[in-house]
C-alpha positions in Angstrom: 0.0 0.0 0.0 2.8 2.4 0.9 4.6 1.7 -2.4 1.4 2.2 -4.4 0.7 5.6 -2.6 4.2 6.7 -3.5 4.3 5.4 -7.1 0.8 6.5 -8.1 1.0 9.9 -6.3 -2.2 9.1 -4.4 -3.8 12.2 -2.9 -6.6 10.6 -0.9 -6.9 7.2 0.7 -10.5 6.2 1.4 -10.9 3.5 4.1 -14.0 1.3 3.7 -13.8 -0.8 6.8 -16.4 -2.5 9.1 -17.6 -0.4 12.0 -16.1 -2.8 14.5 -13.2 -3.1 16.9 -11.2 -4.8 14.1 -12.1 -2.0 11.6 -11.1 0.7 14.1 -7.8 -1.0 14.9 -7.0 -1.4 11.2 -7.8 2.2 10.5 -5.5 3.4 13.4 -2.7 1.1 12.3 -2.9 2.3 8.7 -2.8 5.9 9.8 0.2 5.3 12.0 2.0 3.4 9.2 1.4 6.2 6.6 2.5 8.9 9.1 5.8 7.0 9.9 6.4 6.7 6.1 6.2 10.5 5.9 3.6 10.4 3.1 1.5 13.4 2.3 -1.9 12.0 1.7 -5.5 12.7 2.9 -7.0 9.8 4.8 -10.8 9.5 4.9 -13.3 6.8 5.7 -16.9 6.1 4.7 -19.6 7.9 6.6 -21.2 6.0 9.5 -24.5 6.7 11.3 -28.2 6.0 11.1 -29.3 3.7 8.3 -32.3 4.7 6.3 -35.6 3.6 7.8 -34.4 2.9 11.4 -36.3 4.2 14.4 -34.2 6.3 16.8 -35.3 4.4 19.8 -33.6 1.3 18.6 -30.3 2.9 17.8 -27.3 2.2 20.1 -25.2 4.9 21.7 -22.2 4.3 19.4 -24.3 4.6 16.2 -25.9 7.8 17.6 -22.4 9.2 18.4 -21.2 8.6 14.8 -24.4 10.1 13.4 -24.0 13.3 15.4 -20.3 13.6 14.4 -21.2 13.2 10.7 -24.3 15.5 10.8 -24.8 17.9 7.9 -26.3 21.4 7.9 -29.7 22.0 6.4 -29.9 25.7 7.0 -28.5 28.3 9.4 -29.5 31.9 10.2 -26.1 32.5 11.7 -23.8 34.4 9.2 -20.3 33.0 9.0 -17.5 35.6 9.4 -14.9 35.0 6.7 -11.3 34.9 7.7 -9.5 38.1 7.1 -6.6 38.5 4.6 -3.2 38.8 6.3 0.4 38.7 5.3 0.8 35.0 6.0 0.4 34.3 2.2 3.9 35.1 0.9 3.4 35.9 -2.7 7.2 36.1 -3.2 7.5 32.4 -2.7 4.9 31.5 -5.3 5.8 30.3 -8.7 2.4 29.1 -10.2 -0.9 30.7 -9.1 -4.3 29.1 -9.9 -7.2 31.5 -10.3 -10.7 30.0 -10.0 -13.7 31.4 -11.9 -17.2 30.9 -10.4 -19.4 28.6 -12.5 -21.5 31.6 -13.6 -18.7 33.7 -15.0 -19.5 37.4 -15.7 -17.6 40.5 -16.7 -16.3 41.1 -13.2 -15.0 37.6 -12.5 -13.3 37.4 -16.0 -11.8 40.9 -16.0 -10.6 40.7 -12.4 -8.9 37.3 -13.1 -7.2 38.7 -16.2 -6.0 41.8 -14.2 -4.5 39.4 -11.6 -2.9 37.5 -14.5 -1.2 40.7 -15.8 -0.1 41.8 -12.3 1.4 38.4 -11.4 2.9 38.0 -14.8 4.9 41.2 -14.3 6.1 39.6 -11.0 7.4 36.6 -12.9 4.6 34.2 -11.8 2.9 31.7 -14.0 -0.9 32.2 -13.9 -3.5 29.6 -14.7 -7.2 30.7 -14.9 -9.5 27.8 -14.5 -13.3 27.8 -15.2 -15.5 24.7 -15.1 -17.8 26.2 -17.7 -16.9 27.9 -20.9 -16.9 31.7 -21.1 -20.1 32.9 -22.7 -19.6 34.3 -26.2 -20.9 37.8 -25.2 -18.1 38.2 -22.7 -15.3 37.7 -25.3 -15.1 41.4 -25.8 -12.8 41.2 -22.8 -9.4 40.6 -24.3 -7.8 37.5 -23.0 -11.0 35.7 -22.1 -9.9 32.9 -24.4 -7.0 32.1 -22.1 -9.4 30.7 -19.4 -9.1 27.0 -19.5 -11.4 24.1 -18.4 -8.4 21.8 -17.9 -7.5 21.7 -14.2 -3.8 22.0 -13.6 -1.8 19.2 -11.9 0.7 21.6 -10.2 0.3 25.0 -8.6 1.5 26.8 -5.4 -1.6 28.7 -4.3 -5.2 29.4 -5.3 -7.1 32.7 -5.6 -10.9 32.5 -5.9 -12.5 35.5 -7.5 -16.0 37.0 -7.2 -17.7 34.5 -5.0 -17.9 33.0 -1.5 -20.9 30.8 -2.4 -20.3 27.0 -2.5 -23.1 26.5 -5.1 -21.2 28.6 -7.6 -18.2 26.3 -7.3 -20.0 23.0 -6.7 -18.3 21.2 -9.6 -14.9 22.8 -8.9 -14.5 22.4 -5.2 -15.0 18.6 -4.9 -13.1 15.4 -5.2 -9.5 15.5 -6.3 -9.7 19.2 -7.2 -10.9 20.2 -3.7 -8.2 17.9 -2.2 -5.4 19.6 -4.3 -6.7 23.1 -3.6 -7.0 22.5 0.2 -3.4 21.5 0.5 -2.2 24.9 -0.8 -2.8 28.5 0.4 -6.1 29.9 -0.7 -7.1 33.6 -1.0 -10.7 34.6 -1.7 -11.4 38.0 -3.3 -15.1 39.0 -3.3 -17.2 42.1 -2.8 -20.6 40.5 -2.4 -22.2 40.8 1.1 -23.2 37.1 1.2 -22.5 34.2 3.6 -19.2 32.5 3.1 -20.0 28.7 2.9 -17.0 27.6 0.8 -15.6 24.2 2.1 -12.2 25.8 2.7 -11.8 26.5 6.4 -8.2 27.8 6.2 -8.7 30.2 3.3 -8.0 33.9 3.7 -10.6 36.4 2.7 -10.1 39.9 1.4 -12.8 42.4 0.4 -10.7 45.5 0.0 -10.9 48.8 1.8 -14.2 50.5 1.8 -17.3 49.5 -0.2 -16.0 47.9 -3.4 -18.5 47.5 -6.2 -16.5 44.9 -8.1 -13.8 42.3 -7.5 -11.6 44.1 -9.9 -11.6 47.0 -7.5 -10.3 44.6 -4.8 -7.6 43.5 -7.1 -6.6 47.2 -7.5 -6.5 47.7 -3.7 -4.5 44.5 -3.2 -1.9 45.6 -5.8 -1.6 49.1 -4.2 -1.1 47.5 -0.7 1.6 45.2 -2.0 3.3 47.8 -4.2 2.7 45.7 -7.3 2.9 47.4 -10.7 -0.4 47.8 -12.5 0.3 48.0 -16.2 -2.1 49.5 -18.8 -3.6 46.1 -19.6 -4.2 45.3 -16.0 -5.7 48.7 -15.5 -8.0 48.2 -18.4 -9.3 44.9 -16.9 -9.9 46.5 -13.6 -12.1 49.2 -15.3 -13.8 46.5 -17.3 -14.8 44.6 -14.2 -16.1 47.7 -12.5 -18.1 48.8 -15.5 -19.6 45.3 -15.9 -20.8 45.1 -12.3 -22.2 48.7 -12.1 -23.9 49.1 -15.5 -21.2 51.5 -16.6 -20.9 53.2 -13.1 -24.7 54.0 -13.1 -25.9 51.9 -10.1 -26.8 53.5 -6.8 -24.0 51.6 -5.1 -21.3 53.7 -6.9 -19.6 56.3 -4.8 -16.9 58.9 -5.4 -14.3 56.5 -4.1 -15.2 53.9 -6.7 -15.1 56.5 -9.5 -11.7 57.6 -8.1 -10.3 54.0 -8.6 -11.5 54.2 -12.3 -9.8 57.5 -12.6 -6.5 56.2 -11.3 -6.7 53.3 -13.8 -7.3 55.7 -16.6 -4.1 57.5 -15.5 -2.3 54.1 -15.8 -3.4 53.7 -19.4 -6.9 52.3 -19.4 -9.4 53.7 -22.0 -13.1 53.6 -21.4 -13.7 54.5 -25.0 -11.7 51.5 -26.2 -13.5 49.2 -23.8 -16.9 50.4 -25.0 -15.8 50.2 -28.7 -14.8 46.5 -28.3 -18.0 45.7 -26.4 -20.2 47.4 -29.1 -18.3 45.7 -31.9 -18.7 42.2 -30.3 -22.4 42.8 -29.4 -23.2 44.2 -32.9 -26.1 42.3 -34.5 -26.1 41.3 -38.1 -28.8 42.8 -40.4 -30.4 39.4 -40.6 -30.7 39.1 -36.8 -32.2 42.6 -36.6 -34.7 41.8 -39.3 -35.7 38.6 -37.6 -36.3 40.4 -34.3 -38.8 42.6 -36.2 -40.5 39.4 -37.4 -40.8 38.1 -33.9 -42.3 41.3 -32.6 -45.0 41.1 -35.3 -45.9 37.6 -34.1 -46.4 38.6 -30.4 -49.8 37.7 -29.1 -51.2 39.1 -25.8 -53.1 37.5 -23.0 -54.6 38.7 -19.7 -55.3 42.1 -20.9 -51.8 42.6 -22.4 -50.1 41.5 -19.1 -48.7 38.5 -20.8 -47.2 38.3 -24.3 -45.7 35.4 -26.2 -44.2 34.7 -29.6 -43.9 31.3 -31.3 -40.5 30.3 -32.8 -40.7 27.2 -35.0 -37.9 24.7 -34.5 -36.8 25.1 -38.1 -36.0 28.8 -37.4 -34.0 28.0 -34.3 -31.8 25.7 -36.4 -31.3 28.3 -39.0 
């Protein structure tokens, strides 16, 4: 077993043993043997507890104890306080940085990831941006979006999660071998949303920037300033892209003078709002055929419930065309 763990570079050993004295003894012996061999491997065992259909009054104390230890949360009104960012993550020691996209990528998550890629690239780091889902076509106006890969890397030194603290938005990313690999390395979460942090990463550091950030890209800007990292024109452009994407072009009520000031500083560093808008409009431009077809659909609209409900029928043949 020891040889196989070493040769196959096993990351997790799952013990499927009987819930008996012999099973417990075997588990403890294997744990001691692996520790003495100096192997770095995660050891887990199958869950134990109440079987389906059993009445609680017939359950023994040991079974109840294991069931309580393996309990799962249904819901909680208590808000978790995310861990704060500190200087324990030494960026100077990192060679390869993995950036994780949420599984509902948007302009903020993509642009902030690309800004980090530029900043860390200037620091001599290799950056891999991973996304479980493909980037939607309408977001490809952001230069560099095609570099986001759906191939999970085998080697990296640290992980940065951008634009989410919600487990459901990383449910396919943070599980199995990927979760095991990520959990073994330092993790930093960058997010501006005021939501509960329920990511399965207890030791991760969290940073939301100074003040009320309106986009994760703004947090990237703040992190760069605090660490005296250079923000080149491309990185500055991505920061502005992220802020424009999450604020409808700086028009939402959440936008303050401080947020606008960050955009202004990025413009000084070489970003161009006109160029960003030009690329966005060019990519979103509809062909004449599409515009004509939209007119046809509008002519087909039928109304119900006193014009409160409208619908238009699209034949399957037209969707194929």
